[in-house]
C-alpha positions in Angstrom: 19.5 7.3 -2.2 16.9 5.1 -0.3 14.0 3.6 -2.3 10.4 2.7 -1.6 8.9 -0.6 -2.6 5.2 -1.6 -2.8 4.6 -5.3 -2.0 1.3 -7.1 -2.7 -0.1 -10.0 -0.7 -1.3 -13.3 -2.1 -3.8 -16.0 -1.3 -4.3 -16.5 2.4 -4.7 -12.8 3.2 -8.4 -12.8 2.4 -11.0 -11.9 5.0 -14.7 -11.0 4.8 -15.1 -7.3 5.0 -11.8 -6.5 3.2 -11.9 -3.3 1.1 -15.3 -2.2 2.4 -14.1 0.9 4.1 -11.9 1.9 1.1 -15.1 1.5 -1.1 -17.2 3.6 1.2 -14.8 6.4 1.8 -12.6 6.8 -1.3 -13.9 7.3 -4.8 -10.7 6.0 -6.4 -11.1 2.7 -4.6 -14.8 2.5 -5.4 -14.1 2.7 -9.1 -11.7 -0.3 -8.8 -14.5 -2.5 -7.3 -16.9 -1.3 -9.9 -14.5 -2.1 -12.6 -13.9 -5.6 -11.2 -17.6 -6.3 -11.0 -18.0 -5.2 -14.6 -15.0 -7.3 -15.8 -16.4 -10.5 -14.2 -20.1 -9.8 -14.7 -20.8 -10.5 -11.1 -20.7 -8.7 -7.7 -17.2 -9.6 -6.6 -17.4 -6.5 -4.4 -20.3 -7.9 -2.4 -18.3 -11.1 -1.8 -15.4 -9.1 -0.4 -17.5 -7.0 1.9 -20.1 -9.6 3.1 -19.0 -13.1 2.2 -20.0 -15.8 2.8 -16.5 -16.8 3.9 -16.8 -20.3 2.3 -17.4 -18.7 -1.1 -14.6 -16.2 -0.6 -12.2 -19.0 0.3 -12.8 -20.7 -3.1 -9.6 -20.2 -5.1 -11.4 -18.9 -8.2 -13.0 -16.2 -6.0 -10.1 -15.6 -3.6 -7.6 -14.6 -6.3 -9.6 -11.9 -8.1 -10.9 -10.6 -4.7 -7.4 -10.1 -3.2 -6.2 -8.5 -6.4 -9.1 -6.1 -6.4 -8.6 -5.0 -2.8 -4.9 -4.5 -3.5 -5.5 -2.3 -6.5 -8.2 -0.3 -4.6 -5.6 0.4 -1.9 -3.0 1.2 -4.6 -5.3 3.7 -6.4 -5.9 5.4 -3.0 -2.2 5.7 -2.4 -1.5 7.0 -5.9 -4.2 9.6 -5.5 -2.3 10.9 -2.5 0.8 11.1 -4.7 2.7 8.1 -3.4 4.8 6.3 -6.0 7.0 3.2 -5.7 10.5 2.9 -7.1 10.1 -0.9 -7.4 7.4 -3.5 -6.8 6.9 -7.1 -5.9 4.0 -9.5 -5.1 3.7 -12.8 -3.3 2.4 -15.4 -5.8 -1.0 -14.0 -6.9 0.3 -10.7 -5.6 2.6 -10.6 -8.6 -0.4 -9.8 -10.8 -1.2 -6.8 -8.5 2.4 -5.7 -8.8 2.3 -5.9 -12.6 -0.9 -3.7 -12.6 0.9 -1.3 -10.4 3.9 -1.3 -12.7 1.7 -0.5 -15.7 2.3 -3.9 -17.4 -1.3 -5.1 -17.1 -4.7 -3.5 -17.4 -6.6 -4.1 -14.1 -9.7 -5.6 -15.8 -7.5 -8.0 -17.8 -5.7 -9.0 -14.6 -9.0 -9.7 -12.8 -10.2 -12.0 -15.7 -6.9 -13.8 -15.9 -6.6 -14.6 -12.2 -10.2 -15.8 -12.1 -9.1 -18.4 -14.7 -5.8 -19.0 -12.9 -7.6 -19.8 -9.7 -10.0 -22.2 -11.5 -7.1 -24.0 -13.3 -5.1 -24.4 -10.1 -8.1 -25.8 -8.2 -8.8 -28.3 -11.0 -5.2 -29.4 -11.4 -5.3 -31.9 -8.5 -8.4 -33.8 -7.2 -9.7 -32.6 -3.9 -7.8 -34.2 -1.0 -5.0 -35.6 -3.2 -2.6 -32.8 -2.5 -1.4 -30.9 0.6 0.8 -28.1 1.9 2.6 -27.8 5.2 4.6 -25.0 6.9 8.0 -25.9 8.3 9.2 -23.3 10.9 12.6 -23.1 12.4 14.6 -25.2 10.0 17.0 -24.0 7.4 16.7 -24.5 3.6 19.1 -27.4 3.4 17.2 -29.4 6.1 13.9 -28.7 4.5 15.3 -29.8 1.1 16.6 -33.0 2.7 13.2 -33.7 4.3 11.4 -33.2 0.9 13.9 -35.5 -0.9 13.3 -38.3 1.6 9.5 -37.8 1.6 9.5 -37.9 -2.2 9.6 -41.7 -2.0 5.8 -41.4 -1.5 5.2 -38.8 -4.2 5.9 -35.2 -5.1 7.1 -33.1 -2.2 9.1 -29.8 -2.6 9.5 -26.3 -1.2 6.6 -24.1 -2.4 7.0 -20.8 -0.6 10.4 -19.8 0.7 9.1 -17.0 2.9 12.2 -16.5 5.1 15.3 -18.5 5.9 13.4 -20.3 8.6 9.8 -20.2 7.3 9.3 -22.5 4.3 6.0 -24.0 3.0 6.2 -27.3 1.2 3.6 -28.8 -1.2 2.9 -32.0 -3.1 1.0 -35.3 -2.9 -0.8 -35.6 0.5 1.0 -38.8 1.6 4.4 -37.3 0.8 3.7 -34.0 2.6 2.4 -35.8 5.7 5.5 -37.9 5.8 7.6 -34.8 5.4 5.9 -33.3 8.5 6.9 -36.4 10.5 10.5 -36.3 9.2 10.8 -32.6 9.9 10.0 -33.2 13.6 12.6 -36.0 13.7 15.2 -33.8 12.2 14.7 -31.1 14.8 12.6 -28.6 12.8 10.9 -26.5 15.5 7.4 -26.7 14.1 5.8 -28.5 11.2 2.1 -28.2 10.6 -0.3 -29.1 7.8 -2.1 -26.2 6.2 -5.8 -25.9 5.5 -5.5 -25.2 1.7 -7.6 -26.2 -1.2 -4.7 -27.3 -3.5 -0.9 -27.9 -3.4 0.2 -24.7 -5.0 3.7 -23.9 -6.5 4.8 -27.5 -7.0 5.0 -29.9 -10.0 1.4 -30.9 -9.5 0.4 -27.5 -10.8 2.0 -28.1 -14.2 -1.4 -28.8 -15.8 -2.7 -25.5 -14.5 0.4 -23.7 -15.9 -0.2 -25.2 -19.3 -3.9 -24.2 -19.3 -2.9 -20.7 -18.3 -0.3 -20.3 -21.0 -2.7 -19.5 -23.9 -4.6 -17.1 -21.6 -1.5 -15.2 -20.8 -0.5 -15.2 -24.5 -3.9 -13.7 -25.5 -3.6 -11.0 -22.8 -2.0 -7.6 -23.6 1.2 -7.0 -21.6 3.2 -3.7 -21.8 6.7 -2.9 -20.7 6.9 -2.0 -17.1 7.0 1.6 -16.0 8.2 0.5 -12.6 10.7 -2.4 -12.2 9.5 -5.6 -10.6 11.3 -8.3 -8.7 9.9 -11.7 -9.8 8.9 -14.7 -7.6 10.4 -17.3 -9.8 13.9 -15.9 -10.2 14.1 -13.1 -7.6 15.4 -10.9 -10.4 14.4 -7.4 -11.6 12.4 -7.3 -14.9 11.2 -4.4 -17.0 9.8 -6.0 -20.2 6.3 -7.3 -21.2 7.9 -10.6 -22.4 9.6 -11.2 -19.1 6.5 -10.4 -17.2 4.3 -12.9 -19.1 7.0 -15.6 -18.8 7.4 -15.0 -15.0 3.6 -15.4 -14.5 3.6 -18.7 -16.5 6.6 -20.2 -14.7 5.6 -19.2 -11.2 2.5 -21.4 -11.2 4.5 -24.7 -10.7 7.7 -23.2 -9.2 8.4 -22.1 -5.6 7.8 -18.5 -4.5 11.3 -17.2 -3.6 10.0 -14.5 -1.4 13.0 -14.3 1.0 15.4 -13.9 -2.0 13.0 -11.3 -3.5 13.1 -9.2 -0.4 16.9 -9.5 -0.3 17.1 -8.4 -3.9 14.9 -5.3 -3.1 17.2 -4.4 -0.2 20.3 -4.9 -2.4 18.7 -2.4 -4.8 18.5 0.2 -2.1 15.0 -0.3 -0.7 14.7 0.6 2.9 10.9 1.4 3.0 8.2 -1.1 2.3 4.5 -0.6 2.0 2.3 -3.6 2.0 -0.7 -2.7 -0.3 -3.8 -4.8 0.3 -5.5 -7.0 2.9 -3.5 -8.0 6.0 0.0 -7.6 7.3 1.5 -11.1 6.4 4.2 -9.6 4.1 5.1 -6.9 6.6 6.0 -9.6 9.2 8.1 -11.4 6.7 10.0 -8.3 5.7 10.6 -7.5 9.3 12.0 -11.0 10.0 14.5 -10.3 7.2 15.4 -6.7 8.1 14.7 -5.2 11.5 15.9 -1.8 10.3 13.4 -1.5 7.4 10.6 1.0 7.6 7.4 -1.0 7.0 3.9 0.3 6.5 0.6 -1.1 5.2 -2.5 0.2 3.4 -5.7 -1.7 3.7 -8.3 0.9 4.9 -8.6 4.7 5.1 -7.0 4.8 8.6 -3.8 2.9 7.5 -3.7 5.0 4.3 -3.6 8.2 6.3 -1.0 6.8 8.8 1.2 5.6 6.0 1.0 8.8 3.9 1.8 10.9 7.0 4.8 8.7 7.9 6.2 8.8 4.4 6.0 12.6 4.4 8.1 12.9 7.5 
């Protein structure tokens, strides 16, 4: 029997105006934005809908904003009777996936990711770290590039998005050197990314340690829907495993390619990207051309997805 997976985007999918149509047209989505505003004691909804973009791009704002839009879209889907057999989320998106799985209360998740974003931004002085995307090289070549570049500081894979799309992170000098080495080793494209911090590498260890007591103080419940984790690309169903995965993923690479393969091995043939943008849809398509892939980010895409799933 084929299965349906909900996948939730992470940082980078934000855009001014996201979620506005959901808020205006769907009461289930509107309630989510109102709950987020109340949980944070500020108008996060206004920031999503109207910006300014510079404020939305601040990590401490981006993370709760993306989470909120994803859960607004999720509630709209659930109201239409659509349920997933399994869930996964890219980095920050793992929090959205855990809310969808019933492991986290939404308001708790919003407060936690606000702190997560703050801790991650504070972990490395501005300008000291960097990230780069390496496109067209295999994992072994990227690993070799990072090892050689590590003579100048920390440099390691951060997001393994597909077999030929890997993002690296670390100290700025090391990552810049890795970009030059990548070109020498025949990697098709290597570009520095405009990010505010070097996520998912050892430089994030201080952020992980600050987040640990926050996670320990937050209520987690056993999952009602299985989840495939970023850090191990394994299926989890318990509250303890969920909390541990969120702690470990801060300074560990996002194994997205392996996670999608794990979902496919479990029988998933239909994927719905829930939230802003279509980045994950493209990554899933690069791994499986035969998969049915949909997204929900506004009323129009909601109706199209529900209609398609009913056929």
